SENU-584934 format. One record per atom (N, C-alpha, C): residue in three letters; chain; atom name; x, y negated, z. Coordinates in Angstrom, 3 decimals, always signed. Each point is the difference from the previous one (the first is absolute). Example, Ala and Ser with C-alpha at 12.3 -4.5 7.8 and 13.67 -1.06 7.14 Angstrom:
2
   r c  a        u        v        w
 ALA A  N  +13.190   +5.690   +7.800
 ALA A CA   -0.890   -1.190   +0.000
 ALA A  C   +0.900   -1.200   +0.000
 SER A  N   -0.350   -1.050   -0.720
 SER A CA   +0.820   -1.190   +0.060
 SER A  C   -0.770   -1.090   +0.730
END
This chain:
94
   r c  a        u        v        w
 MET A  N  +98.238 -107.135  +89.204
 MET A CA   +0.913   +0.482   +1.262
 MET A  C   +0.980   +0.617   -0.621
 GLN A  N   -0.044   +1.262   -0.436
 GLN A CA   +0.880   +0.435   -1.054
 GLN A  C   +0.416   +0.316   -0.399
 GLU A  N   -0.018   -1.194   -0.976
 GLU A CA   +0.848   -0.549   -1.072
 GLU A  C   +1.087   -1.249   +0.691
 LEU A  N   +0.109   -0.501   +0.935
 LEU A CA   +0.399   -0.230   +0.517
 LEU A  C   +1.298   +0.315   +1.251
 GLY A  N   -1.004   +0.840   +0.060
 GLY A CA   +1.466   +1.493   +1.078
 GLY A  C   +0.921   +0.524   -1.303
 ASN A  N   -0.937   +0.413   -1.208
 ASN A CA   +1.358   -0.131   -0.747
 ASN A  C   +1.441   -0.845   -0.273
 ALA A  N   -0.957   -1.245   -0.668
 ALA A CA   +0.885   -0.957   -0.113
 ALA A  C   +1.004   -0.244   +0.782
 ILE A  N   -0.256   +0.304   +1.268
 ILE A CA   +0.978   -0.095   +1.019
 ILE A  C   +1.258   +1.408   -0.129
 ASN A  N   -1.024   +0.745   +0.665
 ASN A CA   +0.967   +1.015   -0.996
 ASN A  C   +1.267   -0.353   -0.924
 GLU A  N   -0.811   +0.161   -1.174
 GLU A CA   +0.717   -0.023   -1.054
 GLU A  C   +1.011   -2.013   +0.133
 SER A  N   -0.154   -0.482   +0.664
 SER A CA   +0.917   -1.150   +0.065
 SER A  C   +1.089   +1.161   +0.773
 LEU A  N   +0.176   +0.170   +1.302
 LEU A CA   +0.107   +0.214   +1.009
 LEU A  C   +1.163   +0.866   -1.063
 SER A  N   -0.658   +1.358   -0.872
 SER A CA   +0.966   +0.954   -0.746
 SER A  C   +1.060   -0.730   -1.172
 ASP A  N   -0.551   -1.048   -0.748
 ASP A CA   +1.053   -0.723   -0.561
 ASP A  C   +0.585   -1.321   +0.686
 SER A  N   +0.383   +0.094   +1.385
 SER A CA   +1.056   -1.141   -0.117
 SER A  C   +1.313   +1.139   +0.744
 ASP A  N   +0.673   -0.859   -0.891
 ASP A CA   +1.709   +0.424   -0.425
 ASP A  C   -0.203   -0.602   +1.649
 ARG A  N   +0.271   -1.545   +0.436
 ARG A CA   +0.490   +0.241   +1.670
 ARG A  C   -0.319   +1.253   +0.789
 ILE A  N   -1.058   +0.327   +0.259
 ILE A CA   -0.050   +1.244   +0.187
 ILE A  C   +0.342   +1.341   +0.076
 ALA A  N   +0.240   +0.084   -1.263
 ALA A CA   +0.905   +1.529   -0.848
 ALA A  C   +1.120   -0.306   +0.948
 GLY A  N   +0.743   -1.467   -0.093
 GLY A CA   +1.230   -0.192   -0.170
 GLY A  C   +0.291   +0.409   +1.793
 ALA A  N   -1.199   -0.598   +0.721
 ALA A CA   +0.755   +0.273   +1.292
 ALA A  C   -0.690   +0.910   +1.098
 ILE A  N   -0.433   +1.345   -1.358
 ILE A CA   -0.722   +1.272   +0.849
 ILE A  C   +1.029   +0.716   -0.488
 GLY A  N   +1.127   -1.074   -1.417
 GLY A CA   +1.324   +0.963   -0.031
 GLY A  C   +0.331   +0.465   +1.184
 GLU A  N   +1.123   -1.166   -0.181
 GLU A CA   +0.649   -0.196   +1.252
 GLU A  C   -0.086   +0.721   +1.054
 ILE A  N   -0.848   -0.052   +0.223
 ILE A CA   -0.278   +1.730   +1.469
 ILE A  C   +0.015   +0.534   -0.537
 LYS A  N   -0.789   +0.272   -0.672
 LYS A CA   +0.429   +1.940   -0.587
 LYS A  C   +2.250   +0.140   +0.056
 ARG A  N   +0.168   -1.427   -1.062
 ARG A CA   +1.555   +0.635   +0.621
 ARG A  C   +1.070   +0.090   +1.106
 ALA A  N   -1.272   -0.517   +1.344
 ALA A CA   +1.113   -0.523   +0.879
 ALA A  C   -0.740   +1.396   +0.471
 GLY A  N   -0.449   +1.565   -0.019
 GLY A CA   -0.751   +1.341   -0.205
 GLY A  C   -0.947   +0.310   +0.504
 PHE A  N   -1.224   -1.175   +0.760
 PHE A CA   -1.309   +0.252   +0.001
 PHE A  C   -1.039   -0.015   -1.129
 ASP A  N   -0.360   +1.083   +0.705
 ASP A CA   -2.134   -0.456   -0.699
 ASP A  C   -0.165   -0.776   +0.170
 VAL A  N   -0.902   -0.676   -0.991
 VAL A CA   -0.889   -1.316   -0.076
 VAL A  C   -1.987   +1.127   -0.018
 PHE A  N   -0.043   -0.981   +0.565
 PHE A CA   -1.313   -0.202   -0.537
 PHE A  C   -1.195   -1.643   +0.477
 LEU A  N   -0.716   -0.033   -0.930
 LEU A CA   -0.292   -1.304   +0.674
 LEU A  C   -1.635   +0.047   -0.381
 VAL A  N   -0.891   -0.496   +1.725
 VAL A CA   -1.162   +0.189   +0.137
 VAL A  C   -0.170   -1.724   +0.517
 LEU A  N   -1.206   -0.648   -1.125
 LEU A CA   -0.368   -0.772   -0.392
 LEU A  C   -1.769   +0.063   +0.217
 GLU A  N   -0.267   -0.930   +1.668
 GLU A CA   -1.779   -0.398   +0.277
 GLU A  C   -0.328   -1.009   -0.293
 ALA A  N   -0.773   -0.616   -0.639
 ALA A CA   -0.686   -0.618   -0.725
 ALA A  C   -1.688   -0.082   +0.791
 THR A  N   -0.222   -1.356   +0.099
 THR A CA   -1.669   -0.077   +0.488
 THR A  C   +0.175   -1.586   -0.601
 ILE A  N   -1.261   +0.992   -0.876
 ILE A CA   -0.710   -0.713   -1.287
 ILE A  C   -1.682   -0.217   +0.696
 GLY A  N   -0.287   -1.685   +0.057
 GLY A CA   -1.490   +0.399   +0.529
 GLY A  C   -0.537   -1.232   -0.963
 PHE A  N   -0.863   +0.146   -0.006
 PHE A CA   -0.800   -0.690   -1.257
 PHE A  C   -1.815   -0.367   +0.386
 ASN A  N   -0.583   -0.617   -0.135
 ASN A CA   -1.365   -0.381   +0.056
 ASN A  C   -1.069   -0.372   -0.697
 LYS A  N   -0.487   +0.518   -0.564
 LYS A CA   -1.589   -0.360   -0.891
 LYS A  C   -0.226   -1.445   +0.009
 ARG A  N   +0.559   -0.875   -0.778
 ARG A CA   -0.369   -1.074   +0.022
 ARG A  C   -2.000   -0.436   -0.481
 GLU A  N   -0.349   -1.042   +0.830
 GLU A CA   -1.614   +0.503   -0.248
 GLU A  C   +0.029   -1.075   -0.958
 GLU A  N   -1.316   -0.122   -1.820
 GLU A CA   +0.558   -0.964   -0.765
 GLU A  C   -0.907   -1.266   +0.766
 SER A  N   -0.025   -1.701   +0.578
 SER A CA   -0.949   -0.489   +0.596
 SER A  C   +0.398   -1.449   -0.278
 ASP A  N   -0.647   -0.835   -0.028
 ASP A CA   +0.535   -1.561   +0.146
 ASP A  C   +0.682   -0.385   +0.287
 ASP A  N   +0.128   +0.194   +1.655
 ASP A CA   +1.377   -0.078   +1.005
 ASP A  C   +1.018   -0.307   -0.493
 GLU A  N   -0.071   +1.672   -0.492
 GLU A CA   +1.727   +0.430   +0.027
 GLU A  C   +0.749   -0.237   -1.041
 SER A  N   -0.854   -0.653   -1.100
 SER A CA   +0.227   -0.697   -1.180
 SER A  C   +1.138   -0.491   +0.040
 ASP A  N   +0.003   -0.896   +0.603
 ASP A CA   +1.404   -0.943   +0.568
 ASP A  C   +1.656   +0.649   +0.164
 GLY A  N   -0.315   +1.117   -0.011
 GLY A CA   +1.282   +1.052   +0.275
 GLY A  C   +0.466   +0.053   +1.462
 GLU A  N   -0.800   -0.836   +1.015
 GLU A CA   +0.659   -0.437   +1.503
 GLU A  C   -0.060   +1.547   +0.708
 GLY A  N   -0.123   +1.070   -0.630
 GLY A CA   +0.109   +1.560   +0.698
 GLY A  C   -1.171   +0.405   +1.060
 PHE A  N   +1.136   +0.093   +1.127
 PHE A CA   -0.987   +0.440   +1.172
 PHE A  C   -1.261   -0.959   +0.405
 ASP A  N   -0.746   +0.975   +0.435
 ASP A CA   -1.168   -1.012   +0.912
 ASP A  C   +0.213   -0.215   +0.846
 GLU A  N   +0.285   -0.686   +1.019
 GLU A CA   +0.232   -0.028   +1.648
 GLU A  C   -1.391   +0.650   +0.662
 SER A  N   -1.252   -0.398   -0.365
 SER A CA   -1.172   +0.189   +0.128
 SER A  C   -0.341   +1.216   -0.006
 GLU A  N   +0.647   +0.942   -0.697
 GLU A CA   -0.947   +1.170   -0.357
 GLU A  C   +0.923   +0.696   +1.522
 SER A  N   -0.301   +1.175   +0.864
 SER A CA   +0.344   +1.086   +0.539
 SER A  C   +1.115   +0.731   -0.451
 PRO A  N   +1.005   +0.137   +0.148
 PRO A CA   +1.254   +0.923   -0.737
 PRO A  C   -0.945   +1.681   +0.493
 MET A  N   -0.332   +0.960   -1.133
 MET A CA   +0.304   +1.964   +0.392
 MET A  C   +0.472   -0.716   +0.804
 GLN A  N   -0.768   +1.269   +0.991
 GLN A CA   +0.173   +1.463   +1.192
 GLN A  C   -0.207   +0.966   -0.214
 PHE A  N   +1.346   +0.856   -0.025
 PHE A CA   -0.055   +1.901   -0.068
 PHE A  C   -0.048   +0.568   +1.398
 GLU A  N   -0.142   +1.050   +0.012
 GLU A CA   -0.270   +0.687   +1.223
 GLU A  C   +0.268   +0.867   +0.051
 SER A  N   +0.311   +1.129   +0.441
 SER A CA   +1.052   +0.969   +0.223
 SER A  C   -0.657   +1.461   -0.382
 ALA A  N   +0.237   +0.282   -1.098
 ALA A CA   -0.536   +1.561   +0.122
 ALA A  C   -0.244   +1.255   +0.032
 GLY A  N   +1.262   +0.325   +0.664
 GLY A CA   +0.822   +0.495   +0.453
 GLY A  C   +0.898   +0.437   +0.833
 LYS A  N   +1.225   +1.038   +0.407
 LYS A CA   +0.778   -0.232   +0.604
 LYS A  C   +1.473   +0.548   -0.751
 ILE A  N   +1.299   +0.301   +0.316
 ILE A CA   +1.320   +0.002   -0.665
 ILE A  C   +0.598   +0.520   +0.841
 ARG A  N   +0.998   +1.204   -0.312
 ARG A CA   +0.535   +0.895   +0.750
 ARG A  C   +2.065   -1.035   -0.194
 LEU A  N   +0.153   -0.626   +0.811
 LEU A CA   +1.312   -0.920   -0.161
 LEU A  C   +0.990   +1.333   +0.438
 THR A  N   +0.671   +0.310   -1.040
 THR A CA   +2.194   +1.276   +0.305
 THR A  C   +0.655   -0.919   +1.644
 SER A  N   +0.145   +0.976   +0.481
 SER A CA   +1.370   -0.647   +0.634
 SER A  C   +1.159   -1.377   -0.762
 GLN A  N   -0.165   +0.219   -1.454
 GLN A CA   +0.579   -0.770   -0.327
 GLN A  C   -0.610   -1.702   -0.426
 ASP A  N   -1.632   +0.321   -0.226
 ASP A CA   -0.691   -1.151   -0.207
 ASP A  C   +0.000   -0.779   +1.313
 GLN A  N   +0.236   +0.988   +1.397
 GLN A CA   -0.261   -1.122   +1.451
 GLN A  C   +1.389   -0.730   -0.030
 LYS A  N   +1.038   +1.149   -0.309
 LYS A CA   +1.112   -0.878   +0.590
 LYS A  C   +0.413   -1.397   -0.873
 PHE A  N   -0.630   +0.167   -0.876
 PHE A CA   +0.288   -1.308   -1.253
 PHE A  C   -1.265   -1.006   +0.427
 LEU A  N   -0.890   -0.099   +1.020
 LEU A CA   -1.110   -0.348   -0.208
 LEU A  C   +0.944   -0.954   +1.339
 ARG A  N   +0.246   +1.084   +1.106
 ARG A CA   +1.175   -0.955   +0.941
 ARG A  C   +0.823   -0.102   +0.149
 ALA A  N   +0.815   -0.675   -0.978
 ALA A CA   +1.212   -0.038   +0.067
 ALA A  C   -0.405   -0.862   -0.493
 LEU A  N   -1.530   -0.883   -1.275
 LEU A CA   -0.804   -0.959   -0.393
 LEU A  C   -0.224   -1.023   +0.899
 LYS A  N   -0.165   +0.477   +1.246
 LYS A CA   -0.908   -0.193   +1.607
 LYS A  C   -1.275   -0.028   -0.671
 ILE A  N   -0.674   +1.088   +0.365
 ILE A CA   -1.329   -0.001   -0.975
 ILE A  C   -0.138   +1.459   +1.385
 SER A  N   -1.218   -0.410   +0.552
 SER A CA   -0.384   +0.834   +0.158
 SER A  C   -1.332   +1.317   +0.212
 VAL A  N   +0.378   +1.046   -0.486
 VAL A CA   -1.637   +0.562   -0.286
 VAL A  C   -0.396   +1.023   +0.980
 GLU A  N   -1.442   -0.147   +0.600
 GLU A CA   -0.500   +0.780   +1.061
 GLU A  C   -0.187   +1.334   -0.312
 GLU A  N   +0.214   +0.616   +0.762
 GLU A CA   -0.823   +1.179   -0.618
 GLU A  C   -0.932   +0.646   +0.518
 ASP A  N   -0.816   +0.822   -0.333
 ASP A CA   -1.237   +0.660   +0.544
 ASP A  C   +0.579   +0.547   +0.690
 GLN A  N   -1.055   -0.110   +1.280
 GLN A CA   +0.979   +0.753   +0.893
 GLN A  C   -1.412   +1.947   +0.850
 LYS A  N   -0.555   -0.093   -1.628
 LYS A CA   -0.950   +1.257   +0.540
 LYS A  C   +0.782   +1.561   +0.121
END
């Protein structure tokens, strides 16, 4: 997983097109920062005769379920962003 992250970072750093676009923005008088977020998911494949045909996900398997183990604190900026996306967040009234 770390190697994949390093490969993505390196390919972006070596991109002449990205460097050119950032250079144009800087020449226009702006400071530039680039933040990319990638979600990389993976599941351990089980070696079995059923999956050896390369079909992938078996619909008879139930999906993994997760439960929340705690609470998060949202800043006012977080709440504003979520409201802009029309996502409501219920606040604990304690």
